[in-house]
PDB file of N, CA, C and O in Angstrom:
ATOM      1  N   MET A   1     124.269 193.883 -20.425  1.00  0.00           N
ATOM      2  CA  MET A   1     124.184 194.341 -21.807  1.00  0.00           C
ATOM      3  C   MET A   1     122.954 195.195 -21.915  1.00  0.00           C
ATOM      4  O   MET A   1     121.935 194.864 -21.309  1.00  0.00           O
ATOM      5  N   ASP A   2     122.994 196.264 -22.646  1.00  0.00           N
ATOM      6  CA  ASP A   2     121.851 197.127 -22.800  1.00  0.00           C
ATOM      7  C   ASP A   2     121.442 197.138 -24.374  1.00  0.00           C
ATOM      8  O   ASP A   2     122.074 196.528 -25.237  1.00  0.00           O
ATOM      9  N   ASP A   3     120.331 197.897 -24.599  1.00  0.00           N
ATOM     10  CA  ASP A   3     119.747 197.943 -25.918  1.00  0.00           C
ATOM     11  C   ASP A   3     120.808 198.614 -26.877  1.00  0.00           C
ATOM     12  O   ASP A   3     120.953 198.179 -28.019  1.00  0.00           O
ATOM     13  N   ALA A   4     121.505 199.618 -26.428  1.00  0.00           N
ATOM     14  CA  ALA A   4     122.479 200.293 -27.331  1.00  0.00           C
ATOM     15  C   ALA A   4     123.566 199.304 -27.830  1.00  0.00           C
ATOM     16  O   ALA A   4     123.999 199.368 -28.980  1.00  0.00           O
ATOM     17  N   ARG A   5     123.986 198.399 -26.940  1.00  0.00           N
ATOM     18  CA  ARG A   5     125.030 197.445 -27.361  1.00  0.00           C
ATOM     19  C   ARG A   5     124.448 196.426 -28.357  1.00  0.00           C
ATOM     20  O   ARG A   5     125.154 195.992 -29.267  1.00  0.00           O
ATOM     21  N   LEU A   6     123.177 196.039 -28.200  1.00  0.00           N
ATOM     22  CA  LEU A   6     122.589 195.096 -29.142  1.00  0.00           C
ATOM     23  C   LEU A   6     122.383 195.821 -30.512  1.00  0.00           C
ATOM     24  O   LEU A   6     122.629 195.232 -31.564  1.00  0.00           O
ATOM     25  N   VAL A   7     121.928 197.109 -30.482  1.00  0.00           N
ATOM     26  CA  VAL A   7     121.825 197.818 -31.712  1.00  0.00           C
ATOM     27  C   VAL A   7     123.075 198.037 -32.472  1.00  0.00           C
ATOM     28  O   VAL A   7     123.082 198.121 -33.700  1.00  0.00           O
ATOM     29  N   ALA A   8     124.241 198.140 -31.660  1.00  0.00           N
ATOM     30  CA  ALA A   8     125.506 198.304 -32.370  1.00  0.00           C
ATOM     31  C   ALA A   8     126.303 196.996 -32.449  1.00  0.00           C
ATOM     32  O   ALA A   8     127.530 197.028 -32.540  1.00  0.00           O
ATOM     33  N   ALA A   9     125.666 195.928 -32.416  1.00  0.00           N
ATOM     34  CA  ALA A   9     126.291 194.602 -32.419  1.00  0.00           C
ATOM     35  C   ALA A   9     127.174 194.319 -33.669  1.00  0.00           C
ATOM     36  O   ALA A   9     128.141 193.560 -33.600  1.00  0.00           O
ATOM     37  N   ASP A  10     126.826 194.922 -34.752  1.00  0.00           N
ATOM     38  CA  ASP A  10     127.635 194.700 -35.998  1.00  0.00           C
ATOM     39  C   ASP A  10     128.955 195.363 -35.957  1.00  0.00           C
ATOM     40  O   ASP A  10     129.836 195.019 -36.745  1.00  0.00           O
ATOM     41  N   GLN A  11     129.149 196.338 -35.043  1.00  0.00           N
ATOM     42  CA  GLN A  11     130.480 197.000 -34.827  1.00  0.00           C
ATOM     43  C   GLN A  11     131.433 196.070 -34.203  1.00  0.00           C
ATOM     44  O   GLN A  11     132.617 196.407 -34.192  1.00  0.00           O
ATOM     45  N   ASN A  12     131.068 194.892 -33.657  1.00  0.00           N
ATOM     46  CA  ASN A  12     131.911 193.905 -33.070  1.00  0.00           C
ATOM     47  C   ASN A  12     131.593 192.624 -33.641  1.00  0.00           C
ATOM     48  O   ASN A  12     130.841 191.846 -33.053  1.00  0.00           O
ATOM     49  N   PRO A  13     132.179 192.327 -34.878  1.00  0.00           N
ATOM     50  CA  PRO A  13     131.825 191.082 -35.637  1.00  0.00           C
ATOM     51  C   PRO A  13     132.210 189.783 -34.916  1.00  0.00           C
ATOM     52  O   PRO A  13     131.614 188.739 -35.180  1.00  0.00           O
ATOM     53  N   GLY A  14     133.122 189.829 -34.076  1.00  0.00           N
ATOM     54  CA  GLY A  14     133.553 188.608 -33.376  1.00  0.00           C
ATOM     55  C   GLY A  14     132.621 188.070 -32.293  1.00  0.00           C
ATOM     56  O   GLY A  14     132.795 186.950 -31.815  1.00  0.00           O
ATOM     57  N   GLU A  15     131.696 188.823 -31.936  1.00  0.00           N
ATOM     58  CA  GLU A  15     130.706 188.530 -30.889  1.00  0.00           C
ATOM     59  C   GLU A  15     129.295 188.157 -31.501  1.00  0.00           C
ATOM     60  O   GLU A  15     128.919 188.620 -32.578  1.00  0.00           O
ATOM     61  N   TRP A  16     128.588 187.338 -30.782  1.00  0.00           N
ATOM     62  CA  TRP A  16     127.219 186.932 -31.210  1.00  0.00           C
ATOM     63  C   TRP A  16     126.427 187.169 -29.947  1.00  0.00           C
ATOM     64  O   TRP A  16     126.358 186.307 -29.071  1.00  0.00           O
ATOM     65  N   LEU A  17     125.821 188.360 -29.859  1.00  0.00           N
ATOM     66  CA  LEU A  17     125.164 188.931 -28.636  1.00  0.00           C
ATOM     67  C   LEU A  17     123.765 188.462 -28.437  1.00  0.00           C
ATOM     68  O   LEU A  17     123.269 188.585 -27.317  1.00  0.00           O
ATOM     69  N   SER A  18     123.057 187.919 -29.441  1.00  0.00           N
ATOM     70  CA  SER A  18     121.699 187.566 -29.233  1.00  0.00           C
ATOM     71  C   SER A  18     121.457 186.393 -30.092  1.00  0.00           C
ATOM     72  O   SER A  18     122.345 186.020 -30.859  1.00  0.00           O
ATOM     73  N   TYR A  19     120.217 185.724 -30.015  1.00  0.00           N
ATOM     74  CA  TYR A  19     119.867 184.557 -30.698  1.00  0.00           C
ATOM     75  C   TYR A  19     120.202 184.691 -32.255  1.00  0.00           C
ATOM     76  O   TYR A  19     120.735 183.769 -32.871  1.00  0.00           O
ATOM     77  N   GLY A  20     119.873 185.827 -32.806  1.00  0.00           N
ATOM     78  CA  GLY A  20     120.015 185.979 -34.239  1.00  0.00           C
ATOM     79  C   GLY A  20     121.334 186.747 -34.565  1.00  0.00           C
ATOM     80  O   GLY A  20     121.470 187.204 -35.701  1.00  0.00           O
ATOM     81  N   LYS A  21     122.242 186.902 -33.699  1.00  0.00           N
ATOM     82  CA  LYS A  21     123.446 187.630 -33.802  1.00  0.00           C
ATOM     83  C   LYS A  21     123.469 189.125 -33.488  1.00  0.00           C
ATOM     84  O   LYS A  21     124.355 189.679 -32.836  1.00  0.00           O
ATOM     85  N   ASN A  22     122.389 189.723 -34.029  1.00  0.00           N
ATOM     86  CA  ASN A  22     122.288 191.232 -33.774  1.00  0.00           C
ATOM     87  C   ASN A  22     120.899 191.572 -33.528  1.00  0.00           C
ATOM     88  O   ASN A  22     120.047 190.686 -33.462  1.00  0.00           O
ATOM     89  N   TYR A  23     120.611 192.840 -33.384  1.00  0.00           N
ATOM     90  CA  TYR A  23     119.299 193.366 -33.091  1.00  0.00           C
ATOM     91  C   TYR A  23     118.309 193.035 -34.111  1.00  0.00           C
ATOM     92  O   TYR A  23     117.127 192.904 -33.791  1.00  0.00           O
ATOM     93  N   TYR A  24     118.743 192.875 -35.435  1.00  0.00           N
ATOM     94  CA  TYR A  24     117.837 192.582 -36.512  1.00  0.00           C
ATOM     95  C   TYR A  24     117.743 191.066 -36.787  1.00  0.00           C
ATOM     96  O   TYR A  24     117.005 190.677 -37.692  1.00  0.00           O
ATOM     97  N   GLU A  25     118.444 190.210 -36.062  1.00  0.00           N
ATOM     98  CA  GLU A  25     118.397 188.753 -36.188  1.00  0.00           C
ATOM     99  C   GLU A  25     118.819 188.331 -37.575  1.00  0.00           C
ATOM    100  O   GLU A  25     118.196 187.472 -38.200  1.00  0.00           O
ATOM    101  N   ASP A  26     119.938 188.980 -38.071  1.00  0.00           N
ATOM    102  CA  ASP A  26     120.471 188.591 -39.362  1.00  0.00           C
ATOM    103  C   ASP A  26     120.968 187.076 -39.530  1.00  0.00           C
ATOM    104  O   ASP A  26     120.938 186.468 -40.600  1.00  0.00           O
ATOM    105  N   ARG A  27     121.403 186.585 -38.376  1.00  0.00           N
ATOM    106  CA  ARG A  27     121.959 185.214 -38.346  1.00  0.00           C
ATOM    107  C   ARG A  27     123.050 185.022 -39.364  1.00  0.00           C
ATOM    108  O   ARG A  27     123.128 183.963 -39.986  1.00  0.00           O
ATOM    109  N   TYR A  28     123.909 186.028 -39.556  1.00  0.00           N
ATOM    110  CA  TYR A  28     125.054 186.017 -40.521  1.00  0.00           C
ATOM    111  C   TYR A  28     126.261 186.519 -39.832  1.00  0.00           C
ATOM    112  O   TYR A  28     126.220 187.560 -39.178  1.00  0.00           O
ATOM    113  N   SER A  29     127.379 185.784 -39.963  1.00  0.00           N
ATOM    114  CA  SER A  29     128.674 186.315 -39.507  1.00  0.00           C
ATOM    115  C   SER A  29     129.457 186.881 -40.661  1.00  0.00           C
ATOM    116  O   SER A  29     129.587 186.232 -41.699  1.00  0.00           O
ATOM    117  N   PRO A  30     129.980 188.073 -40.503  1.00  0.00           N
ATOM    118  CA  PRO A  30     130.910 188.606 -41.594  1.00  0.00           C
ATOM    119  C   PRO A  30     132.343 188.073 -41.516  1.00  0.00           C
ATOM    120  O   PRO A  30     133.179 188.416 -42.352  1.00  0.00           O
ATOM    121  N   LEU A  31     132.628 187.234 -40.512  1.00  0.00           N
ATOM    122  CA  LEU A  31     133.936 186.716 -40.332  1.00  0.00           C
ATOM    123  C   LEU A  31     134.321 185.841 -41.565  1.00  0.00           C
ATOM    124  O   LEU A  31     133.489 185.112 -42.106  1.00  0.00           O
ATOM    125  N   ASP A  32     135.550 185.936 -41.969  1.00  0.00           N
ATOM    126  CA  ASP A  32     135.934 185.255 -43.202  1.00  0.00           C
ATOM    127  C   ASP A  32     137.095 184.273 -43.140  1.00  0.00           C
ATOM    128  O   ASP A  32     137.617 183.854 -44.173  1.00  0.00           O
ATOM    129  N   GLN A  33     137.495 183.908 -41.928  1.00  0.00           N
ATOM    130  CA  GLN A  33     138.617 182.999 -41.804  1.00  0.00           C
ATOM    131  C   GLN A  33     138.265 181.675 -42.221  1.00  0.00           C
ATOM    132  O   GLN A  33     139.181 180.930 -42.569  1.00  0.00           O
ATOM    133  N   ILE A  34     136.991 181.232 -42.242  1.00  0.00           N
ATOM    134  CA  ILE A  34     136.615 179.917 -42.788  1.00  0.00           C
ATOM    135  C   ILE A  34     135.905 180.191 -44.114  1.00  0.00           C
ATOM    136  O   ILE A  34     134.867 180.848 -44.201  1.00  0.00           O
ATOM    137  N   ASN A  35     136.561 179.625 -45.151  1.00  0.00           N
ATOM    138  CA  ASN A  35     135.992 179.786 -46.510  1.00  0.00           C
ATOM    139  C   ASN A  35     136.375 178.531 -47.390  1.00  0.00           C
ATOM    140  O   ASN A  35     136.946 177.570 -46.876  1.00  0.00           O
ATOM    141  N   LYS A  36     136.073 178.563 -48.622  1.00  0.00           N
ATOM    142  CA  LYS A  36     136.269 177.352 -49.499  1.00  0.00           C
ATOM    143  C   LYS A  36     137.711 176.879 -49.446  1.00  0.00           C
ATOM    144  O   LYS A  36     137.952 175.672 -49.474  1.00  0.00           O
ATOM    145  N   SER A  37     138.712 177.813 -49.369  1.00  0.00           N
ATOM    146  CA  SER A  37     140.073 177.466 -49.458  1.00  0.00           C
ATOM    147  C   SER A  37     140.624 177.023 -48.080  1.00  0.00           C
ATOM    148  O   SER A  37     141.711 176.447 -48.071  1.00  0.00           O
ATOM    149  N   THR A  38     140.026 177.222 -47.019  1.00  0.00           N
ATOM    150  CA  THR A  38     140.509 176.911 -45.647  1.00  0.00           C
ATOM    151  C   THR A  38     139.712 175.792 -44.945  1.00  0.00           C
ATOM    152  O   THR A  38     140.095 175.327 -43.871  1.00  0.00           O
ATOM    153  N   ILE A  39     138.643 175.385 -45.546  1.00  0.00           N
ATOM    154  CA  ILE A  39     137.764 174.434 -44.870  1.00  0.00           C
ATOM    155  C   ILE A  39     138.392 173.133 -44.658  1.00  0.00           C
ATOM    156  O   ILE A  39     138.082 172.465 -43.672  1.00  0.00           O
ATOM    157  N   ASP A  40     139.315 172.693 -45.573  1.00  0.00           N
ATOM    158  CA  ASP A  40     139.969 171.364 -45.411  1.00  0.00           C
ATOM    159  C   ASP A  40     140.983 171.351 -44.290  1.00  0.00           C
ATOM    160  O   ASP A  40     141.386 170.273 -43.851  1.00  0.00           O
ATOM    161  N   SER A  41     141.410 172.503 -43.809  1.00  0.00           N
ATOM    162  CA  SER A  41     142.342 172.523 -42.652  1.00  0.00           C
ATOM    163  C   SER A  41     141.713 172.677 -41.295  1.00  0.00           C
ATOM    164  O   SER A  41     142.439 172.813 -40.310  1.00  0.00           O
ATOM    165  N   LEU A  42     140.342 172.662 -41.183  1.00  0.00           N
ATOM    166  CA  LEU A  42     139.716 172.751 -39.952  1.00  0.00           C
ATOM    167  C   LEU A  42     139.967 171.580 -39.113  1.00  0.00           C
ATOM    168  O   LEU A  42     140.106 170.483 -39.654  1.00  0.00           O
ATOM    169  N   GLY A  43     140.038 171.709 -37.830  1.00  0.00           N
ATOM    170  CA  GLY A  43     140.213 170.659 -36.811  1.00  0.00           C
ATOM    171  C   GLY A  43     139.640 171.018 -35.485  1.00  0.00           C
ATOM    172  O   GLY A  43     139.217 172.157 -35.287  1.00  0.00           O
ATOM    173  N   LEU A  44     139.609 170.102 -34.575  1.00  0.00           N
ATOM    174  CA  LEU A  44     139.116 170.370 -33.275  1.00  0.00           C
ATOM    175  C   LEU A  44     140.165 171.147 -32.479  1.00  0.00           C
ATOM    176  O   LEU A  44     141.312 170.720 -32.348  1.00  0.00           O
ATOM    177  N   THR A  45     139.752 172.271 -31.964  1.00  0.00           N
ATOM    178  CA  THR A  45     140.725 173.104 -31.152  1.00  0.00           C
ATOM    179  C   THR A  45     140.531 172.830 -29.639  1.00  0.00           C
ATOM    180  O   THR A  45     141.483 172.721 -28.866  1.00  0.00           O
ATOM    181  N   TRP A  46     139.226 172.728 -29.269  1.00  0.00           N
ATOM    182  CA  TRP A  46     138.956 172.414 -27.828  1.00  0.00           C
ATOM    183  C   TRP A  46     137.585 171.806 -27.756  1.00  0.00           C
ATOM    184  O   TRP A  46     136.782 171.914 -28.683  1.00  0.00           O
ATOM    185  N   SER A  47     137.323 171.150 -26.614  1.00  0.00           N
ATOM    186  CA  SER A  47     136.019 170.512 -26.383  1.00  0.00           C
ATOM    187  C   SER A  47     135.748 170.647 -24.875  1.00  0.00           C
ATOM    188  O   SER A  47     136.609 170.991 -24.065  1.00  0.00           O
ATOM    189  N   ILE A  48     134.502 170.354 -24.579  1.00  0.00           N
ATOM    190  CA  ILE A  48     134.090 170.384 -23.144  1.00  0.00           C
ATOM    191  C   ILE A  48     133.217 169.196 -22.829  1.00  0.00           C
ATOM    192  O   ILE A  48     132.294 168.889 -23.583  1.00  0.00           O
ATOM    193  N   ASN A  49     133.486 168.527 -21.740  1.00  0.00           N
ATOM    194  CA  ASN A  49     132.657 167.418 -21.251  1.00  0.00           C
ATOM    195  C   ASN A  49     131.562 167.943 -20.375  1.00  0.00           C
ATOM    196  O   ASN A  49     131.818 168.472 -19.294  1.00  0.00           O
ATOM    197  N   LEU A  50     130.246 167.790 -20.869  1.00  0.00           N
ATOM    198  CA  LEU A  50     129.136 168.285 -20.132  1.00  0.00           C
ATOM    199  C   LEU A  50     128.582 167.157 -19.205  1.00  0.00           C
ATOM    200  O   LEU A  50     127.574 167.377 -18.533  1.00  0.00           O
ATOM    201  N   GLY A  51     129.212 165.972 -19.158  1.00  0.00           N
ATOM    202  CA  GLY A  51     128.785 165.001 -18.290  1.00  0.00           C
ATOM    203  C   GLY A  51     127.479 164.345 -18.704  1.00  0.00           C
ATOM    204  O   GLY A  51     126.704 163.935 -17.840  1.00  0.00           O
ATOM    205  N   THR A  52     127.215 164.234 -19.975  1.00  0.00           N
ATOM    206  CA  THR A  52     125.999 163.653 -20.541  1.00  0.00           C
ATOM    207  C   THR A  52     126.242 163.166 -21.917  1.00  0.00           C
ATOM    208  O   THR A  52     127.100 163.708 -22.614  1.00  0.00           O
ATOM    209  N   LYS A  53     125.514 162.145 -22.358  1.00  0.00           N
ATOM    210  CA  LYS A  53     125.593 161.683 -23.695  1.00  0.00           C
ATOM    211  C   LYS A  53     124.340 162.238 -24.600  1.00  0.00           C
ATOM    212  O   LYS A  53     124.174 161.899 -25.771  1.00  0.00           O
ATOM    213  N   ARG A  54     123.576 163.041 -23.966  1.00  0.00           N
ATOM    214  CA  ARG A  54     122.436 163.671 -24.709  1.00  0.00           C
ATOM    215  C   ARG A  54     123.042 164.623 -25.706  1.00  0.00           C
ATOM    216  O   ARG A  54     124.140 165.155 -25.540  1.00  0.00           O
ATOM    217  N   GLY A  55     122.254 164.810 -26.767  1.00  0.00           N
ATOM    218  CA  GLY A  55     122.690 165.792 -27.763  1.00  0.00           C
ATOM    219  C   GLY A  55     122.524 167.225 -27.256  1.00  0.00           C
ATOM    220  O   GLY A  55     121.812 167.541 -26.303  1.00  0.00           O
ATOM    221  N   LEU A  56     123.290 168.090 -28.029  1.00  0.00           N
ATOM    222  CA  LEU A  56     123.310 169.504 -27.648  1.00  0.00           C
ATOM    223  C   LEU A  56     122.887 170.294 -28.877  1.00  0.00           C
ATOM    224  O   LEU A  56     123.548 170.224 -29.913  1.00  0.00           O
ATOM    225  N   GLU A  57     121.806 171.037 -28.775  1.00  0.00           N
ATOM    226  CA  GLU A  57     121.311 171.902 -29.830  1.00  0.00           C
ATOM    227  C   GLU A  57     121.017 173.277 -29.264  1.00  0.00           C
ATOM    228  O   GLU A  57     120.000 173.515 -28.613  1.00  0.00           O
ATOM    229  N   ALA A  58     121.974 174.188 -29.546  1.00  0.00           N
ATOM    230  CA  ALA A  58     121.815 175.481 -28.906  1.00  0.00           C
ATOM    231  C   ALA A  58     122.455 176.531 -29.791  1.00  0.00           C
ATOM    232  O   ALA A  58     123.405 176.240 -30.518  1.00  0.00           O
ATOM    233  N   THR A  59     121.951 177.725 -29.735  1.00  0.00           N
ATOM    234  CA  THR A  59     122.669 178.874 -30.332  1.00  0.00           C
ATOM    235  C   THR A  59     123.412 179.587 -29.285  1.00  0.00           C
ATOM    236  O   THR A  59     122.836 180.244 -28.419  1.00  0.00           O
ATOM    237  N   PRO A  60     124.717 179.459 -29.360  1.00  0.00           N
ATOM    238  CA  PRO A  60     125.575 180.096 -28.281  1.00  0.00           C
ATOM    239  C   PRO A  60     125.587 181.578 -28.450  1.00  0.00           C
ATOM    240  O   PRO A  60     125.472 182.087 -29.566  1.00  0.00           O
ATOM    241  N   ILE A  61     125.729 182.298 -27.327  1.00  0.00           N
ATOM    242  CA  ILE A  61     125.888 183.724 -27.378  1.00  0.00           C
ATOM    243  C   ILE A  61     127.269 184.011 -26.859  1.00  0.00           C
ATOM    244  O   ILE A  61     127.652 183.547 -25.785  1.00  0.00           O
ATOM    245  N   VAL A  62     128.010 184.770 -27.616  1.00  0.00           N
ATOM    246  CA  VAL A  62     129.417 185.082 -27.291  1.00  0.00           C
ATOM    247  C   VAL A  62     129.565 186.561 -27.027  1.00  0.00           C
ATOM    248  O   VAL A  62     129.204 187.379 -27.873  1.00  0.00           O
ATOM    249  N   ALA A  63     130.086 186.919 -25.871  1.00  0.00           N
ATOM    250  CA  ALA A  63     130.329 188.292 -25.527  1.00  0.00           C
ATOM    251  C   ALA A  63     131.608 188.429 -24.683  1.00  0.00           C
ATOM    252  O   ALA A  63     131.737 187.783 -23.643  1.00  0.00           O
ATOM    253  N   ASN A  64     132.493 189.220 -25.105  1.00  0.00           N
ATOM    254  CA  ASN A  64     133.808 189.388 -24.396  1.00  0.00           C
ATOM    255  C   ASN A  64     134.558 188.095 -24.186  1.00  0.00           C
ATOM    256  O   ASN A  64     135.220 187.904 -23.165  1.00  0.00           O
ATOM    257  N   GLY A  65     134.449 187.181 -25.189  1.00  0.00           N
ATOM    258  CA  GLY A  65     135.089 185.930 -25.202  1.00  0.00           C
ATOM    259  C   GLY A  65     134.462 184.816 -24.387  1.00  0.00           C
ATOM    260  O   GLY A  65     134.999 183.710 -24.320  1.00  0.00           O
ATOM    261  N   VAL A  66     133.358 185.097 -23.783  1.00  0.00           N
ATOM    262  CA  VAL A  66     132.701 184.132 -22.924  1.00  0.00           C
ATOM    263  C   VAL A  66     131.411 183.542 -23.831  1.00  0.00           C
ATOM    264  O   VAL A  66     130.565 184.280 -24.336  1.00  0.00           O
ATOM    265  N   MET A  67     131.414 182.229 -23.935  1.00  0.00           N
ATOM    266  CA  MET A  67     130.318 181.637 -24.755  1.00  0.00           C
ATOM    267  C   MET A  67     129.346 181.056 -23.740  1.00  0.00           C
ATOM    268  O   MET A  67     129.714 180.247 -22.888  1.00  0.00           O
ATOM    269  N   CYS A  68     128.055 181.504 -23.855  1.00  0.00           N
ATOM    270  CA  CYS A  68     127.031 180.998 -23.033  1.00  0.00           C
ATOM    271  C   CYS A  68     126.051 180.164 -23.834  1.00  0.00           C
ATOM    272  O   CYS A  68     125.644 180.588 -24.916  1.00  0.00           O
ATOM    273  N   PHE A  69     125.668 179.034 -23.366  1.00  0.00           N
ATOM    274  CA  PHE A  69     124.706 178.152 -24.094  1.00  0.00           C
ATOM    275  C   PHE A  69     124.033 177.302 -23.157  1.00  0.00           C
ATOM    276  O   PHE A  69     124.510 177.086 -22.043  1.00  0.00           O
ATOM    277  N   THR A  70     122.853 176.763 -23.583  1.00  0.00           N
ATOM    278  CA  THR A  70     122.139 175.831 -22.763  1.00  0.00           C
ATOM    279  C   THR A  70     122.426 174.424 -23.184  1.00  0.00           C
ATOM    280  O   THR A  70     122.701 174.170 -24.357  1.00  0.00           O
ATOM    281  N   GLY A  71     122.370 173.531 -22.284  1.00  0.00           N
ATOM    282  CA  GLY A  71     122.624 172.136 -22.409  1.00  0.00           C
ATOM    283  C   GLY A  71     121.449 171.292 -22.028  1.00  0.00           C
ATOM    284  O   GLY A  71     120.370 171.831 -21.784  1.00  0.00           O
ATOM    285  N   PRO A  72     121.610 169.935 -21.960  1.00  0.00           N
ATOM    286  CA  PRO A  72     120.541 169.103 -21.582  1.00  0.00           C
ATOM    287  C   PRO A  72     119.982 169.467 -20.106  1.00  0.00           C
ATOM    288  O   PRO A  72     120.704 169.944 -19.230  1.00  0.00           O
ATOM    289  N   TRP A  73     118.763 169.214 -19.958  1.00  0.00           N
ATOM    290  CA  TRP A  73     118.074 169.482 -18.626  1.00  0.00           C
ATOM    291  C   TRP A  73     118.036 170.950 -18.335  1.00  0.00           C
ATOM    292  O   TRP A  73     117.966 171.328 -17.166  1.00  0.00           O
ATOM    293  N   SER A  74     118.077 171.803 -19.334  1.00  0.00           N
ATOM    294  CA  SER A  74     117.978 173.261 -19.223  1.00  0.00           C
ATOM    295  C   SER A  74     119.115 173.914 -18.345  1.00  0.00           C
ATOM    296  O   SER A  74     118.935 174.964 -17.728  1.00  0.00           O
ATOM    297  N   LYS A  75     120.230 173.251 -18.337  1.00  0.00           N
ATOM    298  CA  LYS A  75     121.416 173.782 -17.674  1.00  0.00           C
ATOM    299  C   LYS A  75     122.022 174.815 -18.533  1.00  0.00           C
ATOM    300  O   LYS A  75     122.050 174.664 -19.754  1.00  0.00           O
ATOM    301  N   VAL A  76     122.539 175.920 -17.919  1.00  0.00           N
ATOM    302  CA  VAL A  76     123.067 177.016 -18.705  1.00  0.00           C
ATOM    303  C   VAL A  76     124.664 176.956 -18.382  1.00  0.00           C
ATOM    304  O   VAL A  76     125.088 176.781 -17.239  1.00  0.00           O
ATOM    305  N   TYR A  77     125.452 177.113 -19.460  1.00  0.00           N
ATOM    306  CA  TYR A  77     126.871 177.065 -19.308  1.00  0.00           C
ATOM    307  C   TYR A  77     127.509 178.337 -19.760  1.00  0.00           C
ATOM    308  O   TYR A  77     127.067 178.947 -20.734  1.00  0.00           O
ATOM    309  N   ALA A  78     128.514 178.741 -19.090  1.00  0.00           N
ATOM    310  CA  ALA A  78     129.340 179.972 -19.503  1.00  0.00           C
ATOM    311  C   ALA A  78     130.773 179.477 -19.557  1.00  0.00           C
ATOM    312  O   ALA A  78     131.368 179.117 -18.540  1.00  0.00           O
ATOM    313  N   VAL A  79     131.315 179.467 -20.770  1.00  0.00           N
ATOM    314  CA  VAL A  79     132.661 178.946 -20.943  1.00  0.00           C
ATOM    315  C   VAL A  79     133.613 180.117 -21.386  1.00  0.00           C
ATOM    316  O   VAL A  79     133.280 180.793 -22.360  1.00  0.00           O
ATOM    317  N   ASP A  80     134.653 180.358 -20.789  1.00  0.00           N
ATOM    318  CA  ASP A  80     135.655 181.378 -21.298  1.00  0.00           C
ATOM    319  C   ASP A  80     136.335 180.773 -22.491  1.00  0.00           C
ATOM    320  O   ASP A  80     137.344 180.092 -22.309  1.00  0.00           O
ATOM    321  N   ALA A  81     135.853 180.973 -23.713  1.00  0.00           N
ATOM    322  CA  ALA A  81     136.490 180.472 -24.833  1.00  0.00           C
ATOM    323  C   ALA A  81     137.947 180.785 -25.137  1.00  0.00           C
ATOM    324  O   ALA A  81     138.661 180.058 -25.827  1.00  0.00           O
ATOM    325  N   ARG A  82     138.325 181.904 -24.579  1.00  0.00           N
ATOM    326  CA  ARG A  82     139.718 182.366 -24.826  1.00  0.00           C
ATOM    327  C   ARG A  82     140.676 181.453 -24.075  1.00  0.00           C
ATOM    328  O   ARG A  82     141.828 181.318 -24.487  1.00  0.00           O
ATOM    329  N   GLN A  83     140.248 180.831 -23.003  1.00  0.00           N
ATOM    330  CA  GLN A  83     141.123 180.005 -22.168  1.00  0.00           C
ATOM    331  C   GLN A  83     141.095 178.437 -22.631  1.00  0.00           C
ATOM    332  O   GLN A  83     141.761 177.590 -22.036  1.00  0.00           O
ATOM    333  N   GLN A  84     140.361 178.169 -23.616  1.00  0.00           N
ATOM    334  CA  GLN A  84     140.234 176.790 -24.012  1.00  0.00           C
ATOM    335  C   GLN A  84     141.239 176.300 -25.071  1.00  0.00           C
ATOM    336  O   GLN A  84     141.369 175.099 -25.306  1.00  0.00           O
ATOM    337  N   SER A  85     141.926 177.224 -25.687  1.00  0.00           N
ATOM    338  CA  SER A  85     142.733 176.782 -26.843  1.00  0.00           C
ATOM    339  C   SER A  85     144.140 176.308 -26.372  1.00  0.00           C
ATOM    340  O   SER A  85     144.961 175.901 -27.193  1.00  0.00           O
TER     341      SER A  85
END
């Protein structure tokens, strides 16, 4: 990934390319599939077993359908989210 892609991150609303989503760290997603009228129908689509019972607090980065995040003990995971449903 290069600087130009980060600057143009808002052109691809389905991706979260950096900690704050875009170059300006807006931390806002324009996606609208989840809203007041659809929230009651949310459910678990997929999950992943990381082999630990420790909590997970991370801001995932999503690019080209691959979700990258850190887990316990500073391990980094890359999950093809397109293949999990």
